[in-house]
N, CA, C and O atoms as CSV, one atom per row, in Angstrom:
chain,resi,resn,atom,element,x,y,z
A,1,UNK,N,N,-40.766,-23.349,81.121
A,1,UNK,CA,C,-39.988,-21.988,80.503
A,1,UNK,C,C,-38.579,-22.630,80.634
A,1,UNK,O,O,-37.767,-22.409,79.735
A,2,UNK,N,N,-38.232,-23.411,81.691
A,2,UNK,CA,C,-36.693,-24.253,81.612
A,2,UNK,C,C,-36.481,-25.059,80.585
A,2,UNK,O,O,-35.334,-25.286,80.198
A,3,UNK,N,N,-37.676,-25.657,79.945
A,3,UNK,CA,C,-37.789,-26.600,78.447
A,3,UNK,C,C,-37.301,-25.744,77.418
A,3,UNK,O,O,-36.392,-26.097,76.667
A,4,UNK,N,N,-38.002,-24.358,77.330
A,4,UNK,CA,C,-37.715,-23.653,76.227
A,4,UNK,C,C,-36.461,-23.297,76.444
A,4,UNK,O,O,-35.915,-23.031,75.374
A,5,UNK,N,N,-35.657,-23.156,77.495
A,5,UNK,CA,C,-34.169,-22.423,77.633
A,5,UNK,C,C,-33.633,-23.539,76.977
A,5,UNK,O,O,-32.840,-23.459,76.040
A,6,UNK,N,N,-34.197,-24.911,77.618
A,6,UNK,CA,C,-33.164,-26.204,77.324
A,6,UNK,C,C,-33.050,-26.283,75.526
A,6,UNK,O,O,-32.061,-26.491,74.822
A,7,UNK,N,N,-34.352,-26.051,75.185
A,7,UNK,CA,C,-34.667,-26.393,73.912
A,7,UNK,C,C,-33.556,-25.325,72.819
A,7,UNK,O,O,-32.697,-25.684,72.014
A,8,UNK,N,N,-33.921,-24.215,73.130
A,8,UNK,CA,C,-33.072,-23.261,72.551
A,8,UNK,C,C,-31.527,-23.554,72.713
A,8,UNK,O,O,-30.815,-23.583,71.709
A,9,UNK,N,N,-31.086,-23.737,73.782
A,9,UNK,CA,C,-29.510,-24.052,74.085
A,9,UNK,C,C,-29.175,-25.469,73.391
A,9,UNK,O,O,-28.060,-25.610,72.889
A,10,UNK,N,N,-29.974,-26.368,73.355
A,10,UNK,CA,C,-30.096,-27.407,72.434
A,10,UNK,C,C,-29.881,-27.177,71.000
A,10,UNK,O,O,-28.929,-27.707,70.426
A,11,UNK,N,N,-30.873,-26.270,70.275
A,11,UNK,CA,C,-30.601,-25.631,69.064
A,11,UNK,C,C,-29.535,-25.027,68.844
A,11,UNK,O,O,-28.698,-25.238,67.967
A,12,UNK,N,N,-29.558,-24.218,69.696
A,12,UNK,CA,C,-28.255,-23.146,69.272
A,12,UNK,C,C,-26.819,-23.737,68.875
A,12,UNK,O,O,-25.997,-23.374,68.033
A,13,UNK,N,N,-26.836,-25.209,70.177
A,13,UNK,CA,C,-25.443,-26.066,69.850
A,13,UNK,C,C,-25.550,-26.697,68.840
A,13,UNK,O,O,-24.639,-26.657,68.012
A,14,UNK,N,N,-26.742,-27.488,68.619
A,14,UNK,CA,C,-26.484,-28.744,67.310
A,14,UNK,C,C,-26.900,-28.045,66.133
A,14,UNK,O,O,-26.252,-28.238,65.104
A,15,UNK,N,N,-28.099,-27.088,66.113
A,15,UNK,CA,C,-28.143,-26.856,64.685
A,15,UNK,C,C,-27.638,-25.679,64.416
A,15,UNK,O,O,-26.976,-25.566,63.383
A,16,UNK,N,N,-27.812,-24.660,65.188
A,16,UNK,CA,C,-27.668,-23.177,64.704
A,16,UNK,C,C,-26.130,-22.717,64.404
A,16,UNK,O,O,-25.691,-22.160,63.398
A,17,UNK,N,N,-25.391,-23.160,65.692
A,17,UNK,CA,C,-23.992,-22.730,65.246
A,17,UNK,C,C,-23.409,-23.645,63.918
A,17,UNK,O,O,-22.734,-22.986,63.127
A,18,UNK,N,N,-23.590,-25.031,63.605
A,18,UNK,CA,C,-23.174,-25.521,62.759
A,18,UNK,C,C,-23.670,-25.114,61.545
A,18,UNK,O,O,-22.988,-24.891,60.545
A,19,UNK,N,N,-24.587,-25.040,61.617
A,19,UNK,CA,C,-25.664,-24.026,59.954
A,19,UNK,C,C,-24.875,-22.704,59.909
A,19,UNK,O,O,-24.371,-22.325,58.852
A,20,UNK,N,N,-24.777,-22.069,60.939
A,20,UNK,CA,C,-24.135,-20.492,60.558
A,20,UNK,C,C,-22.613,-21.025,60.202
A,20,UNK,O,O,-22.202,-20.453,59.193
A,21,UNK,N,N,-21.708,-21.919,60.727
A,21,UNK,CA,C,-20.506,-22.114,60.481
A,21,UNK,C,C,-20.337,-22.494,58.598
A,21,UNK,O,O,-19.528,-22.136,57.742
A,22,UNK,N,N,-21.539,-23.367,58.589
A,22,UNK,CA,C,-21.773,-23.851,57.110
A,22,UNK,C,C,-22.243,-23.202,56.042
A,22,UNK,O,O,-22.242,-23.643,54.892
A,23,UNK,N,N,-22.761,-21.867,56.497
A,23,UNK,CA,C,-23.211,-20.868,55.582
A,23,UNK,C,C,-22.349,-20.019,55.455
A,23,UNK,O,O,-22.290,-19.403,54.391
A,24,UNK,N,N,-21.413,-19.740,56.528
A,24,UNK,CA,C,-20.295,-18.656,56.398
A,24,UNK,C,C,-19.308,-19.197,55.345
A,24,UNK,O,O,-19.002,-18.617,54.303
A,25,UNK,N,N,-18.889,-20.302,55.738
A,25,UNK,CA,C,-17.932,-21.442,54.889
A,25,UNK,C,C,-18.652,-21.409,53.361
A,25,UNK,O,O,-17.872,-21.292,52.416
A,26,UNK,N,N,-19.639,-21.475,53.157
A,26,UNK,CA,C,-20.262,-21.282,51.661
A,26,UNK,C,C,-19.965,-19.987,51.245
A,26,UNK,O,O,-19.263,-19.760,50.260
A,27,UNK,N,N,-20.459,-19.134,51.941
A,27,UNK,CA,C,-20.348,-17.612,51.654
A,27,UNK,C,C,-18.646,-17.268,51.106
A,27,UNK,O,O,-18.376,-16.903,49.962
A,28,UNK,N,N,-17.863,-17.434,51.958
A,28,UNK,CA,C,-16.790,-17.785,52.022
A,28,UNK,C,C,-15.763,-17.998,50.600
A,28,UNK,O,O,-14.841,-17.417,50.028
A,29,UNK,N,N,-16.757,-19.472,50.442
A,29,UNK,CA,C,-16.125,-20.252,49.099
A,29,UNK,C,C,-16.710,-19.501,48.139
A,29,UNK,O,O,-15.884,-19.250,47.261
A,30,UNK,N,N,-17.965,-18.947,47.882
A,30,UNK,CA,C,-18.340,-18.022,46.950
A,30,UNK,C,C,-17.789,-16.938,46.589
A,30,UNK,O,O,-17.498,-16.578,45.448
A,31,UNK,N,N,-17.581,-16.190,47.977
A,31,UNK,CA,C,-16.906,-14.910,47.260
A,31,UNK,C,C,-15.593,-15.217,47.102
A,31,UNK,O,O,-14.878,-14.385,46.543
A,32,UNK,N,N,-15.099,-16.309,47.506
A,32,UNK,CA,C,-13.665,-16.433,46.966
A,32,UNK,C,C,-13.746,-16.701,45.178
A,32,UNK,O,O,-13.076,-16.174,44.290
A,33,UNK,N,N,-14.803,-17.690,45.096
A,33,UNK,CA,C,-14.874,-17.573,43.553
A,33,UNK,C,C,-14.882,-16.596,42.922
A,33,UNK,O,O,-14.179,-16.274,41.965
A,34,UNK,N,N,-15.934,-15.911,43.587
A,34,UNK,CA,C,-16.399,-14.801,42.769
A,34,UNK,C,C,-14.981,-13.690,42.391
A,34,UNK,O,O,-14.777,-13.054,41.357
A,35,UNK,N,N,-14.278,-13.752,43.465
A,35,UNK,CA,C,-13.316,-12.913,43.154
A,35,UNK,C,C,-12.062,-13.424,42.848
A,35,UNK,O,O,-11.125,-12.626,42.821
A,36,UNK,N,N,-11.786,-15.015,42.530
A,36,UNK,CA,C,-11.217,-15.636,41.572
A,36,UNK,C,C,-11.703,-15.272,40.149
A,36,UNK,O,O,-10.938,-14.992,39.226
A,37,UNK,N,N,-12.885,-15.300,40.072
A,37,UNK,CA,C,-13.430,-15.219,38.622
A,37,UNK,C,C,-13.106,-13.815,38.285
A,37,UNK,O,O,-13.060,-13.382,37.134
A,38,UNK,N,N,-12.885,-13.132,39.358
A,38,UNK,CA,C,-12.846,-11.487,38.746
A,38,UNK,C,C,-11.302,-11.253,38.699
A,38,UNK,O,O,-10.977,-10.226,38.103
A,39,UNK,N,N,-10.505,-11.848,39.103
A,39,UNK,CA,C,-9.252,-11.853,38.989
A,39,UNK,C,C,-8.679,-12.531,37.593
A,39,UNK,O,O,-7.652,-12.241,36.980
A,40,UNK,N,N,-9.732,-13.580,37.276
A,40,UNK,CA,C,-9.606,-14.302,35.800
A,40,UNK,C,C,-10.039,-13.174,34.854
A,40,UNK,O,O,-9.297,-12.815,33.939
A,41,UNK,N,N,-11.111,-12.674,35.048
A,41,UNK,CA,C,-11.673,-11.755,34.143
A,41,UNK,C,C,-10.589,-10.630,33.680
A,41,UNK,O,O,-10.238,-10.345,32.536
A,42,UNK,N,N,-10.191,-10.111,34.858
A,42,UNK,CA,C,-8.836,-9.078,34.624
A,42,UNK,C,C,-7.949,-9.754,33.909
A,42,UNK,O,O,-7.903,-9.347,32.748
A,43,UNK,N,N,-7.184,-10.679,34.162
A,43,UNK,CA,C,-6.399,-11.157,33.570
A,43,UNK,C,C,-6.452,-11.604,31.716
A,43,UNK,O,O,-5.706,-11.327,30.777
A,44,UNK,N,N,-7.673,-12.374,31.832
A,44,UNK,CA,C,-8.148,-12.415,30.369
A,44,UNK,C,C,-8.197,-11.053,29.651
A,44,UNK,O,O,-7.958,-11.053,28.443
A,45,UNK,N,N,-8.520,-9.740,30.353
A,45,UNK,CA,C,-8.712,-8.632,29.722
A,45,UNK,C,C,-7.413,-7.900,29.236
A,45,UNK,O,O,-7.300,-7.189,28.238
A,46,UNK,N,N,-6.400,-8.252,30.220
A,46,UNK,CA,C,-5.038,-7.654,30.282
A,46,UNK,C,C,-4.396,-8.629,28.808
A,46,UNK,O,O,-3.782,-8.060,27.905
A,47,UNK,N,N,-4.646,-9.986,28.801
A,47,UNK,CA,C,-4.082,-11.041,27.487
A,47,UNK,C,C,-4.806,-10.425,26.723
A,47,UNK,O,O,-4.088,-9.827,25.922
A,48,UNK,N,N,-6.204,-10.186,26.474
A,48,UNK,CA,C,-6.780,-9.670,25.335
A,48,UNK,C,C,-6.110,-8.266,24.789
A,48,UNK,O,O,-5.992,-7.963,23.602
A,49,UNK,N,N,-5.679,-7.444,25.971
A,49,UNK,CA,C,-5.049,-5.922,25.331
A,49,UNK,C,C,-4.018,-6.036,24.738
A,49,UNK,O,O,-3.692,-5.352,23.768
A,50,UNK,N,N,-2.937,-7.506,25.584
A,50,UNK,CA,C,-1.853,-7.276,24.815
A,50,UNK,C,C,-2.033,-8.010,22.970
A,50,UNK,O,O,-1.513,-7.867,21.863
A,51,UNK,N,N,-2.921,-8.666,23.516
A,51,UNK,CA,C,-3.174,-9.598,21.961
A,51,UNK,C,C,-3.472,-8.396,21.034
A,51,UNK,O,O,-2.676,-8.257,20.106
A,52,UNK,N,N,-4.453,-7.532,21.125
A,52,UNK,CA,C,-4.856,-6.403,20.381
A,52,UNK,C,C,-3.963,-5.641,20.100
A,52,UNK,O,O,-3.882,-5.151,18.974
A,53,UNK,N,N,-2.986,-5.346,21.196
A,53,UNK,CA,C,-1.833,-4.538,20.505
A,53,UNK,C,C,-0.894,-4.970,19.812
A,53,UNK,O,O,-0.355,-4.226,18.993
A,54,UNK,N,N,-0.311,-6.849,20.066
A,54,UNK,CA,C,0.366,-7.429,19.060
A,54,UNK,C,C,-0.178,-7.178,17.762
A,54,UNK,O,O,0.518,-6.602,16.926
A,55,UNK,N,N,-1.625,-7.633,17.434
A,55,UNK,CA,C,-2.436,-7.661,16.203
A,55,UNK,C,C,-2.212,-6.020,15.280
A,55,UNK,O,O,-2.038,-5.736,14.095
A,56,UNK,N,N,-2.331,-5.226,16.551
A,56,UNK,CA,C,-2.369,-3.846,15.709
A,56,UNK,C,C,-0.682,-3.487,15.458
A,56,UNK,O,O,-0.441,-2.571,14.671
A,57,UNK,N,N,0.345,-4.117,16.044
A,57,UNK,CA,C,1.830,-3.954,15.239
A,57,UNK,C,C,1.814,-4.793,14.451
A,57,UNK,O,O,2.642,-4.530,13.579
A,58,UNK,N,N,1.084,-6.101,14.184
A,58,UNK,CA,C,1.259,-6.932,13.264
A,58,UNK,C,C,0.706,-6.327,12.096
A,58,UNK,O,O,1.398,-6.417,11.082
A,59,UNK,N,N,-0.389,-5.729,12.010
A,59,UNK,CA,C,-1.372,-4.939,10.732
A,59,UNK,C,C,-0.144,-3.982,10.374
A,59,UNK,O,O,0.479,-4.103,9.319
A,60,UNK,N,N,0.206,-2.843,11.522
A,60,UNK,CA,C,1.278,-2.099,10.656
A,60,UNK,C,C,2.558,-2.250,10.642
A,60,UNK,O,O,3.328,-1.292,10.579
A,61,UNK,N,N,2.922,-3.445,10.699
A,61,UNK,CA,C,4.220,-3.912,10.212
A,61,UNK,C,C,3.548,-4.268,8.575
A,61,UNK,O,O,4.040,-3.671,7.617
A,62,UNK,N,N,2.561,-5.135,8.383
A,62,UNK,CA,C,1.971,-5.646,7.297
A,62,UNK,C,C,2.041,-4.462,6.326
A,62,UNK,O,O,2.760,-4.400,5.328
A,63,UNK,N,N,1.105,-3.447,6.811
A,63,UNK,CA,C,0.908,-2.083,6.165
A,63,UNK,C,C,1.929,-1.256,5.678
A,63,UNK,O,O,1.866,-0.586,4.647
A,64,UNK,N,N,3.146,-1.348,6.682
A,64,UNK,CA,C,4.632,-0.792,6.048
A,64,UNK,C,C,5.118,-1.502,4.968
A,64,UNK,O,O,5.565,-0.849,4.026
A,65,UNK,N,N,5.122,-3.156,4.894
A,65,UNK,CA,C,5.789,-3.702,3.979
A,65,UNK,C,C,4.810,-3.727,2.792
A,65,UNK,O,O,5.317,-4.019,1.709
A,66,UNK,N,N,3.620,-3.494,2.814
A,66,UNK,CA,C,2.770,-3.185,1.664
A,66,UNK,C,C,3.193,-1.774,1.077
A,66,UNK,O,O,3.478,-1.546,-0.099
A,67,UNK,N,N,3.178,-0.977,2.009
A,67,UNK,CA,C,3.921,0.447,1.458
A,67,UNK,C,C,5.248,0.357,0.678
A,67,UNK,O,O,5.388,0.774,-0.472
A,68,UNK,N,N,6.042,-0.129,1.294
A,68,UNK,CA,C,7.464,-0.352,0.951
A,68,UNK,C,C,7.325,-0.969,-0.864
A,68,UNK,O,O,7.725,-0.445,-1.903
A,69,UNK,N,N,6.520,-2.391,-0.595
A,69,UNK,CA,C,6.471,-2.826,-1.883
A,69,UNK,C,C,5.657,-1.894,-2.971
A,69,UNK,O,O,6.026,-1.864,-4.145
A,70,UNK,N,N,4.597,-1.185,-2.534
A,70,UNK,CA,C,4.020,-0.402,-3.677
A,70,UNK,C,C,4.889,0.712,-3.910
A,70,UNK,O,O,4.846,1.175,-5.049
A,71,UNK,N,N,5.589,1.194,-3.171
A,71,UNK,CA,C,6.531,2.079,-3.524
A,71,UNK,C,C,7.793,1.939,-4.205
A,71,UNK,O,O,8.302,2.842,-4.869
A,72,UNK,N,N,8.374,0.601,-4.002
A,72,UNK,CA,C,9.379,-0.013,-4.900
A,72,UNK,C,C,8.515,-0.322,-6.397
A,72,UNK,O,O,9.166,-0.021,-7.398
A,73,UNK,N,N,7.389,-0.782,-6.600
A,73,UNK,CA,C,6.673,-1.057,-7.847
A,73,UNK,C,C,6.682,0.340,-8.402
A,73,UNK,O,O,7.076,0.549,-9.549
A,74,UNK,N,N,6.257,1.295,-7.616
A,74,UNK,CA,C,5.957,2.605,-8.373
A,74,UNK,C,C,7.103,3.102,-8.700
A,74,UNK,O,O,7.062,3.872,-9.659
A,75,UNK,N,N,8.540,2.846,-8.025
A,75,UNK,CA,C,9.877,3.647,-8.306
A,75,UNK,C,C,10.173,2.729,-9.928
A,75,UNK,O,O,10.482,3.192,-11.026
A,76,UNK,N,N,9.949,1.418,-9.540
A,76,UNK,CA,C,10.251,0.644,-10.801
A,76,UNK,C,C,9.674,1.065,-12.151
A,76,UNK,O,O,10.261,1.025,-13.232
A,77,UNK,N,N,8.328,1.508,-11.893
A,77,UNK,CA,C,7.214,1.698,-13.086
A,77,UNK,C,C,7.679,3.131,-13.268
A,77,UNK,O,O,7.523,3.264,-14.482
A,78,UNK,N,N,8.184,4.363,-12.791
A,78,UNK,CA,C,8.632,5.306,-12.793
A,78,UNK,C,C,9.790,5.199,-13.599
A,78,UNK,O,O,9.892,5.807,-14.664
A,79,UNK,N,N,10.802,4.341,-13.075
A,79,UNK,CA,C,12.066,4.184,-14.120
A,79,UNK,C,C,12.010,3.788,-15.545
A,79,UNK,O,O,12.663,4.158,-16.520
A,80,UNK,N,N,11.031,2.917,-15.395
A,80,UNK,CA,C,10.861,2.054,-16.677
A,80,UNK,C,C,10.129,3.348,-17.489
A,80,UNK,O,O,10.579,3.577,-18.612
A,81,UNK,N,N,9.213,4.067,-17.076
A,81,UNK,CA,C,8.430,5.140,-18.236
A,81,UNK,C,C,9.340,6.202,-18.608
A,81,UNK,O,O,9.161,6.894,-19.610
A,82,UNK,N,N,10.735,6.398,-17.472
A,82,UNK,CA,C,11.553,7.545,-17.793
A,82,UNK,C,C,12.641,7.002,-18.948
A,82,UNK,O,O,13.411,7.711,-19.596
A,83,UNK,N,N,12.481,5.474,-19.028
A,83,UNK,CA,C,13.788,4.575,-20.114
A,83,UNK,C,C,13.061,4.851,-21.126
A,83,UNK,O,O,13.579,5.368,-22.115
A,84,UNK,N,N,11.484,4.512,-21.076
A,84,UNK,CA,C,10.778,4.475,-22.594
A,84,UNK,C,C,10.953,5.886,-23.044
A,84,UNK,O,O,11.435,6.212,-24.129
A,85,UNK,N,N,10.474,6.785,-22.014
A,85,UNK,CA,C,10.658,8.289,-22.836
A,85,UNK,C,C,11.843,8.707,-23.167
A,85,UNK,O,O,12.139,9.389,-24.148
A,86,UNK,N,N,12.544,8.288,-22.323
A,86,UNK,CA,C,14.330,8.653,-23.192
A,86,UNK,C,C,14.487,8.132,-24.511
A,86,UNK,O,O,14.756,8.873,-25.456
A,87,UNK,N,N,14.313,6.724,-24.647
A,87,UNK,CA,C,14.143,5.628,-25.822
A,87,UNK,C,C,13.475,6.376,-26.866
A,87,UNK,O,O,13.803,6.366,-28.052
A,88,UNK,N,N,12.312,7.164,-26.243
A,88,UNK,CA,C,11.568,7.803,-27.609
A,88,UNK,C,C,12.008,9.101,-27.745
A,88,UNK,O,O,12.208,9.591,-28.856
A,89,UNK,N,N,12.155,9.625,-26.847
A,89,UNK,CA,C,13.125,11.013,-27.334
A,89,UNK,C,C,14.582,10.824,-28.574
A,89,UNK,O,O,15.039,11.467,-29.519
A,90,UNK,N,N,14.814,9.832,-28.012
A,90,UNK,CA,C,16.053,9.343,-28.754
A,90,UNK,C,C,15.966,9.065,-30.184
A,90,UNK,O,O,16.762,9.426,-31.050
A,91,UNK,N,N,14.800,8.314,-30.337
A,91,UNK,CA,C,14.238,7.909,-31.530
A,91,UNK,C,C,13.698,8.901,-32.383
A,91,UNK,O,O,13.927,8.838,-33.591
A,92,UNK,N,N,12.907,9.945,-31.832
A,92,UNK,CA,C,12.413,11.218,-32.333
A,92,UNK,C,C,13.698,11.691,-32.941
A,92,UNK,O,O,13.926,11.430,-34.123
A,93,UNK,N,N,14.682,12.469,-32.106
A,93,UNK,CA,C,15.955,12.841,-32.501
A,93,UNK,C,C,16.264,12.341,-33.904
A,93,UNK,O,O,16.061,12.965,-34.946
A,94,UNK,N,N,16.825,11.023,-33.771
A,94,UNK,CA,C,17.321,10.161,-34.665
A,94,UNK,C,C,16.350,10.396,-35.891
A,94,UNK,O,O,16.889,10.517,-36.991
A,95,UNK,N,N,14.990,10.471,-35.816
A,95,UNK,CA,C,13.964,10.445,-37.057
A,95,UNK,C,C,14.229,12.004,-37.816
A,95,UNK,O,O,14.242,12.282,-39.015
A,96,UNK,N,N,14.433,12.890,-36.601
A,96,UNK,CA,C,14.439,14.604,-37.178
A,96,UNK,C,C,15.903,14.738,-38.058
A,96,UNK,O,O,16.005,15.368,-39.110
A,97,UNK,N,N,17.066,13.962,-37.346
A,97,UNK,CA,C,18.037,14.087,-37.827
A,97,UNK,C,C,18.268,13.646,-39.204
A,97,UNK,O,O,18.998,14.322,-39.929
A,98,UNK,N,N,17.606,12.367,-39.714
A,98,UNK,CA,C,17.253,11.693,-40.731
A,98,UNK,C,C,16.455,12.518,-41.930
A,98,UNK,O,O,16.684,12.602,-43.136
A,99,UNK,N,N,15.475,13.061,-41.135
A,99,UNK,CA,C,14.384,14.114,-42.170
A,99,UNK,C,C,15.357,15.123,-42.493
A,99,UNK,O,O,15.555,15.419,-43.671
A,100,UNK,N,N,16.097,15.779,-41.380
A,100,UNK,CA,C,16.694,16.957,-42.006
A,100,UNK,C,C,17.761,16.392,-42.799
A,100,UNK,O,O,18.170,17.273,-43.556
A,101,UNK,N,N,18.386,15.315,-42.957
A,101,UNK,CA,C,19.347,14.840,-44.072
A,101,UNK,C,C,18.706,14.529,-45.260
A,101,UNK,O,O,19.379,14.717,-46.273
A,102,UNK,N,N,17.539,14.087,-45.408
A,102,UNK,CA,C,16.649,14.046,-46.562
A,102,UNK,C,C,16.257,15.152,-47.039
A,102,UNK,O,O,16.136,15.344,-48.249
A,103,UNK,N,N,15.946,16.243,-45.905
A,103,UNK,CA,C,15.951,17.487,-46.520
A,103,UNK,C,C,16.915,18.365,-47.371
A,103,UNK,O,O,16.683,19.130,-48.307
A,104,UNK,N,N,17.983,18.036,-46.793
A,104,UNK,CA,C,19.226,18.636,-47.089
A,104,UNK,C,C,19.671,18.099,-48.562
A,104,UNK,O,O,20.110,18.891,-49.396
A,105,UNK,N,N,19.526,16.638,-48.850
A,105,UNK,CA,C,19.674,15.998,-49.806
A,105,UNK,C,C,18.646,16.311,-50.901
A,105,UNK,O,O,19.018,16.376,-52.073
A,106,UNK,N,N,17.423,16.499,-50.574
A,106,UNK,CA,C,16.276,16.629,-51.657
A,106,UNK,C,C,16.638,18.197,-51.950
A,106,UNK,O,O,16.394,18.512,-53.115
A,107,UNK,N,N,17.122,19.155,-51.206
A,107,UNK,CA,C,17.358,20.840,-51.569
A,107,UNK,C,C,18.552,20.705,-52.572
A,107,UNK,O,O,18.678,21.352,-53.611
A,108,UNK,N,N,19.345,19.823,-52.119
A,108,UNK,CA,C,20.646,19.939,-52.961
A,108,UNK,C,C,20.648,19.468,-54.414
A,108,UNK,O,O,21.321,19.884,-55.358
A,109,UNK,N,N,19.570,18.326,-54.354
A,109,UNK,CA,C,19.384,17.790,-55.757
A,109,UNK,C,C,18.123,18.821,-56.639
A,109,UNK,O,O,17.935,18.655,-57.844
A,110,UNK,N,N,17.326,19.884,-55.813
A,110,UNK,CA,C,16.612,20.696,-56.230
A,110,UNK,C,C,17.371,21.755,-56.971
A,110,UNK,O,O,17.132,22.232,-58.080
A,111,UNK,N,N,18.422,22.047,-56.049
A,111,UNK,CA,C,19.261,23.215,-56.528
A,111,UNK,C,C,20.139,22.847,-57.836
A,111,UNK,O,O,20.298,23.694,-58.715
A,112,UNK,N,N,20.751,21.442,-57.943
A,112,UNK,CA,C,21.279,21.178,-59.341
A,112,UNK,C,C,20.297,21.102,-59.823
A,112,UNK,O,O,20.395,21.842,-60.802
A,113,UNK,N,N,19.040,20.556,-59.810
A,113,UNK,CA,C,18.143,20.675,-60.745
A,113,UNK,C,C,17.860,21.983,-61.444
A,113,UNK,O,O,17.948,22.205,-62.652
A,114,UNK,N,N,17.466,22.901,-60.375
A,114,UNK,CA,C,17.291,23.996,-61.038
A,114,UNK,C,C,18.193,24.727,-61.930
A,114,UNK,O,O,17.761,25.354,-62.898
A,115,UNK,N,N,19.620,24.651,-61.584
A,115,UNK,CA,C,20.731,25.504,-62.012
A,115,UNK,C,C,20.511,24.511,-63.380
A,115,UNK,O,O,20.224,25.166,-64.383
A,116,UNK,N,N,20.576,23.411,-63.535
A,116,UNK,CA,C,20.428,22.703,-64.515
A,116,UNK,C,C,19.319,23.170,-65.594
A,116,UNK,O,O,19.699,23.283,-66.759
A,117,UNK,N,N,18.181,23.404,-65.326
A,117,UNK,CA,C,17.239,24.063,-65.726
A,117,UNK,C,C,17.079,25.263,-66.318
A,117,UNK,O,O,16.387,25.488,-67.311
A,118,UNK,N,N,17.834,26.163,-65.598
A,118,UNK,CA,C,17.995,27.377,-65.510
A,118,UNK,C,C,19.062,27.829,-66.606
A,118,UNK,O,O,19.047,28.842,-67.307
A,119,UNK,N,N,20.225,26.533,-66.544
A,119,UNK,CA,C,20.827,26.782,-67.781
A,119,UNK,C,C,20.483,26.303,-69.012
A,119,UNK,O,O,21.180,26.462,-70.014
A,120,UNK,N,N,19.330,25.663,-68.982
A,120,UNK,CA,C,18.529,24.885,-70.360
A,120,UNK,C,C,17.871,26.230,-70.698
A,120,UNK,O,O,18.068,26.767,-71.788
A,121,UNK,N,N,16.980,26.843,-69.620
A,121,UNK,CA,C,16.185,27.925,-70.086
A,121,UNK,C,C,17.232,28.873,-70.903
A,121,UNK,O,O,17.094,29.131,-72.098
A,122,UNK,N,N,18.211,29.314,-70.156
A,122,UNK,CA,C,19.356,30.325,-70.429
A,122,UNK,C,C,19.901,30.014,-72.301
A,122,UNK,O,O,20.056,30.822,-73.216
A,123,UNK,N,N,20.056,28.567,-72.261
A,123,UNK,CA,C,20.679,28.190,-73.606
A,123,UNK,C,C,19.584,28.103,-74.578
A,123,UNK,O,O,19.868,28.270,-75.764
A,124,UNK,N,N,18.226,27.837,-74.198
A,124,UNK,CA,C,17.173,28.183,-75.257
A,124,UNK,C,C,17.055,29.150,-75.880
A,124,UNK,O,O,16.999,29.308,-77.099
A,125,UNK,N,N,16.979,30.398,-74.424
A,125,UNK,CA,C,16.450,31.671,-74.846
A,125,UNK,C,C,17.381,32.443,-75.331
A,125,UNK,O,O,17.038,33.366,-76.070
A,126,UNK,N,N,18.885,32.215,-74.992
A,126,UNK,CA,C,19.835,32.962,-76.009
A,126,UNK,C,C,20.499,32.230,-77.181
A,126,UNK,O,O,21.606,32.567,-77.601
A,127,UNK,N,N,19.733,31.140,-77.736
A,127,UNK,CA,C,20.005,30.500,-78.845
A,127,UNK,C,C,19.583,31.372,-79.766
A,127,UNK,O,O,18.544,31.992,-79.537
A,128,UNK,N,N,20.359,31.607,-81.078
A,128,UNK,CA,C,19.492,32.194,-81.963
A,128,UNK,C,C,18.112,31.564,-82.493
A,128,UNK,O,O,17.894,30.366,-82.312
A,129,UNK,N,N,17.339,32.251,-83.041
A,129,UNK,CA,C,15.954,31.591,-83.484
A,129,UNK,C,C,16.077,30.591,-84.608
A,129,UNK,O,O,15.056,29.914,-84.731
A,130,UNK,N,N,16.704,30.406,-85.165
A,130,UNK,CA,C,16.579,29.629,-86.319
A,130,UNK,C,C,17.506,28.415,-85.853
A,130,UNK,O,O,17.340,27.379,-86.497
A,131,UNK,N,N,18.252,28.391,-85.052
A,131,UNK,CA,C,19.354,27.422,-84.746
A,131,UNK,C,C,18.675,26.129,-84.029
A,131,UNK,O,O,19.126,24.984,-83.992
A,132,UNK,N,N,18.090,26.369,-83.759
A,132,UNK,CA,C,17.619,24.919,-82.967
A,132,UNK,C,C,16.756,24.149,-83.848
A,132,UNK,O,O,16.500,23.011,-83.454
A,133,UNK,N,N,16.172,24.577,-85.129
A,133,UNK,CA,C,15.137,23.656,-85.967
A,133,UNK,C,C,15.988,22.828,-87.071
A,133,UNK,O,O,15.417,22.052,-87.837
């Protein structure tokens, strides 16, 4: 029995306590590594969130710039279209004025010719019957 107690005391002192200390040290190092990994993962998630936020902001900035360019192009197109429309209306008005002028000139010519023909008809109608031969 004494031998067993001596063997137990030697085992506890020589093997069990150092083994327990090494296992506890290993466990603390493992848990420390796990905690460090968790902290690294949390930091990486924070950096990822910041990166995604900056990416969203950059995309929004690009989108706003595209919208501004699109609006500027649309405004320029509208201005060019209005200018072309105004030029076309001015040309139409000038053409209408020219047509009215030609119409008035033609009417004046027709009235003179109608008066001339009326005078000729009246002269022939009123001329004595044998005078023209």
